[in-house]
N, C-alpha and C positions, 0 to 999 in steps of 0.2 A: 504494500500500500504506500501511497504518497502521504503528504501531510494533510490531505483531506480524506474524509471517510469514503469518498466515491472511487478512489484509486485512479489508475491510469486509463486513458482512452484506449490505448492499445490492448488492454486486458478485456475490453468489451467486444473485440473482434474475433471472428472464427480463426482457427489455426491456419486455414487456407484462404485468408481474407483476400489475397491477391487474385484468387480465382473466383471469388464470390461476387454476385450481383446484389448489393445491399442498398435498400431504399428505406427511407424514414420520413419524419417530419421535423421541422424546426420552426420556432417562433422568430419572426423577422421584425424587429422594432420599427424599421423604416416604413413598413406597410401595416403595422399594428395587427399582425395576425399570422396564421400558420402557412407554411409552404411545404410542398413535397420536395424531398431532396434525394440525391443519389450520391454515394461515396465513390470517388474516383481518385486513386493515388493519394489517399489521405486528405483529400479536399472534398467538401460538400458543395454540390451544385444545385441551384434552385431550378426545378423543372416545372414551375407554375405555368409557363407558356404552353406546355404540352398537357400537363395534368393539373387541373385546378384543385383536385382533392386526391387522396390516396384511393378513394373509391373509384375515381375515374381511371386510375392506373390499373387496379386489380380487375376492373370490369372491361378493359380493352380486350379486343379479340386476341391479341398476341402481346401480353404484358412484357415478355422478355424482349421481343424485337422492338417494341415501342420505346422501352427505356433505353436500349442500346442506341436507338436512333435519335433520342431526345438530347437537346443541348440547352444549356442555361448558364447564367453567371455564377461565379464562385461566391458562396456565402461566407466561407472561412474554412480553416482547417478543422478536422475532427477534434484535435487536441484543444483548440480554442473554444469550440462550442461545448465540448464535454466539460471543460473547466468552468464554464459559465452556467452549466445546468444545475450545479449544486445550489440549492435554495439559500444556503447560509451566506454565500459569497457572490451571488448573481448580480450582475450589472444590467439594469433594465434597458440600457442603450446599446447592448450587444446581443446577438442571436444566441439561442440555446436550443437544446434538443427537447422534443416532445414524444409522447407515445406515437408509435409508427402508424396507427390506424385513426380513421375519423368516422365516416358514416356507416361502417360495418357494424352489424349487430354483434354483441358480445355474448357468446354461448359457451357453455362448459359441460363436459361429460364427467359424471361422478362414478365412483365405485368401479373403475376399469382395471384395477389391479387386485389380486387376491388379498394382499396384505392390507390395503386400505379398506377393502370390503369388510374384513374382520374387525378392523378398528372402528368402522362406522357402526357395526353391530354392537360392539362393546360400548361405544358412546351411548347408543340408544338404551342399552340395558343398565348402564351406569347413571342414566338420567342426567348426564352432564356433570357428574361428580367425579373429578379426576382421582380422588383417593380411593374409590371403590373399583376402579377399572382393572387393576392387576389381578384380583381374584376372579373377576368375571372372565378376563382374558384366558386364564388357565382352564376354567371350566369349559369355555366354548371350544378352545383348541382340542381339548381332550375328547369332547363329544363329536367333533367333526372328523378328527383323525386324518392321517394321510396328507398329501400335498395337493393343494387346489390349483397349483400353477398350470397344470395341463388340462384342466377342466374347461371345456368349450361351452360358453353360455348358450342356453337353449337346446343343448344336445340331450339325447336320451339319458346319458349318465348324469347330467345336471338335474334332469327331472326326477331321477331316482334319488339323488341326494336330497332334493327338496322334500320328497315324501318321508325320508328318514328323519330329517330335521323337524318337520311338522310333528311327527310321532313322538319325538323327544322333547317337544315343547320349546324348540330353539329357533323356530322360523322367524325371519325378520324381513321388513320391507327393504333393507339394504341388501340382503341376500337375494331378494327377488330381482333387483336390478343388476346384481353382481353376476348371477348365474342364469337368470331367466332370459327369454328371447329379446326383451326390450331394454335398451340402455337408458340410464338416467341422463337426460339432457335438460339443462335449465339455463335461464338467462342470468348471466353473471352481473352485468352492469349496464347502465343506460348508454346509448350512443354518445360518444365524445367524453365519457367519464373515466376512461382508463388513464393510468399514470404511466409515464415512460421510465427509462432507466436514469439513475442518478438523482432521484428525488425521493420523498417520503411516501411510505404506504401506511395505511391506518388500520388499527383494531379498535373496537369499541372499549371505552374505559371500563365498562361494567364487566367485560369478559375476563375471566380468571384462568381460562384453559384454551389456548389457541396456538396456531402454528402456521408457518408458511407451507405452501403446496407448490413445489417446483414442477413445472409442466412444459411440454412442447405444445405449441399452439399452431394450428393450421389456419391458413388464410384461404377462404373459399369464395369463389365468385357466385353471382346470382344464377349462373347456368350450372353450378355444381362442380366446376373445375377447381381442383386444389392447386393454387398458383404459387404458394410459398409457405414458409413457416417462420416462426419466431419463438422466443421463450416467454413464459408467463409465470406469475405468482398469483394463484387463486387463494388468497388469504382466507383462512378458515378459523371460525370461532367454534371450537369443539364443544364447549359447555352449552352454548345456546342451541346449536343444531341437535346436540344430544338430548336436550329436554324434550324435543319434538321435531320430527321431520317437517312439520308444517311451519316451523320457524326458519326454514332454509333461507328465505329471503332476508330475514334479519341477520342471519349468520353470515351471509355471503355478499350482500349488496349494501355497502356503506361508503361514505366518502373515502376515496383513495384506497379502496379495498381490492383493486385489481390492477396489476401492472403488466406491461408488455415491453419487449424490446431486447436489446437496444435498437436493432434494425430488423426488418423483414428480409429474409433471404429468399429471393425468387428462385423457383425451380428452373434449372437449365441442364445442359449436357453433363455437368459435373455434380449436380446435387438434385435429388428428387425424393419421391415418397419412400423408396426402398432405403434411402439413407436415414430418413426420419425413423423408420421401423428399427434401424440398427443403432440409433443414437443412445448415448448414455448421458443422463442429466445429473450434474453434481450440485449439491447444496452445501453452502457453508454459512454458519451463523456466528458472528463475532459480537459478543455482548460488551457493553461498557463496563460490566462487572468482572470482565476477564473470562467469561464463559465462552467455550468454543464447541461447535458441533459441526461434524462433517458427515455427509450421507450421499448415496448415489441411487438413482432410479434408472433402471434399464428398460428401454422401450420394448425390447424383445420379449419381456415378461408381461406385456399388456394382454388382457384377456379378450379384448375386442380389437379387430384390426382398425387402424386409423381411417381407412377408406370407408369401412362400414359405419363408423361413428359419424363421419361426415354425411353419409347417405341418410342415417337416422335423424340427423339434425335438420337437414333441408332437402327438399325434393318436391314431388307432386303434392305431398301432404302439407308442406309449409314452404312458401316462397319467401325469399329475401332479395328484393330488387336491388339493394345496395351491397349484397353479399354479407358474409359473416366471418367471424373468427371463432375457432373452437378449441378451447382448452381440452387436452386429451386425458387429463387425470394423472394421478401420481401414485407410486407405490410407497412414497414417504409417509410414514406414520410414526412420529417420534414417541418412544416410550421411556427413554432414559430420564432419570430424575434430574431436575434443575432446582436444587434447594432441598426442601423437606422430602424425605424418603416417601415414596408412594404417590407423589403428586405429579410425576411425569414432567414432560417438557411444556413450557409455555413461554411466550415472548415477554421480554422486558422492554420498556421504552428505551430507545437508543440502539437496539440490536441492528447490526448491519447484515443484510441478507444478500448473498450472492448466489445466483442460479446460473450455471454455465454448462456448455456442451461443446465438443470439439468443432462441430460444423455450424453452430448457430451463435457462438460468442458468449456473451454474458449479460445478465440483467442484474443490476445492483440497486438495492433500495434500503432505506433506513426506516425502522418501525417507530411510529408515534401513535398517540391516541387520535382517532378520527375527529373528535370534538375540538382538538387543539390545532388542527391543520387549517390552512386557508380554505374557505369554502369553495366548492366547485362553482364556477361562474360563467365559463365560456361554453354556451350550449349551441343547439342547432340554429336558433335565431341569430345568434352572434356570428356564426360561420356564414350564414346566408348574407348578412349585412356586409361582412368582410369581403366576400367574393363579389358582391355587387360593386363595392367601392373599387376593387382591383380590376374590374372588367375593362379591357382596353377601349 
């Protein structure tokens, strides 16, 4: 790390950044609004003359070819914009990075890894009480037995397991979406509400049991084409969702509770969906109290294929004219104690969360209480007004 909690701009890039087509968004003070940018040789270029929004880019017939052909003025170096993204030191007269999406609907898939499926079931049975989770965890694992990693959701084997669990009094709505035919797909955040890399994310002050959820996020067009991917943090309040699944909205959708970035990597000859399927996502948490946590999530262990999740999220049954992004879920379910034995992991204010993968780069955020963060204020109406002002 450097002398700022955000670290170096170079650390946010994929290992093969020189071969990656990376697009995002930046706030430009001179036009008082956001612009679509592309990274070329360490410099960000404004592509507003070709793409007025990221939605326009991802909805183009050939996003890859269109970006390669697009030209625009230099906004500044990645190093300069990254340094000015830190809310503690930001200068309002210089550009900074934003979340890489704008008009796309923000969707998320839940319970897509066996480990997280079991943890959701434990949360439900613990009624949001972290100190009772360990005993329930042991009981559930003993009753289920075996390794669920190879179980195909909706298969005859999954149906037989469901019957066994019902007979044992252990059936759960989380197991239904974990091994049943239908995935859990929910709306994570409003349009334009996601946070980018290098800024704060929020948890509710009332939550006493919460964690980051490091995930790969697909970028899907209105026609159902998966055009790229990025990284995301589907911040989770375990105690609130654990009290009742009907509190999912309160547990998942709050100010600054969803982050994406640093950039979208467009699919091309060097990077595609098969690479997403093979990606390893690494999580690190650095606490102001000296706490350290490292974990990894392997996409090859996902129980539902990313393409299938995208089809379940959108299609003939549900159209998204501006496209959508889809958090694919995580196998990260922290159980190590932080502080008092038996209470497991939970965030402390000031935690720095880094989510990274070799082909997608890194997403870095700091944890604060939602209520203490600057309120979300730039909405769809503001974007329309901005685009109207910028129209040539």
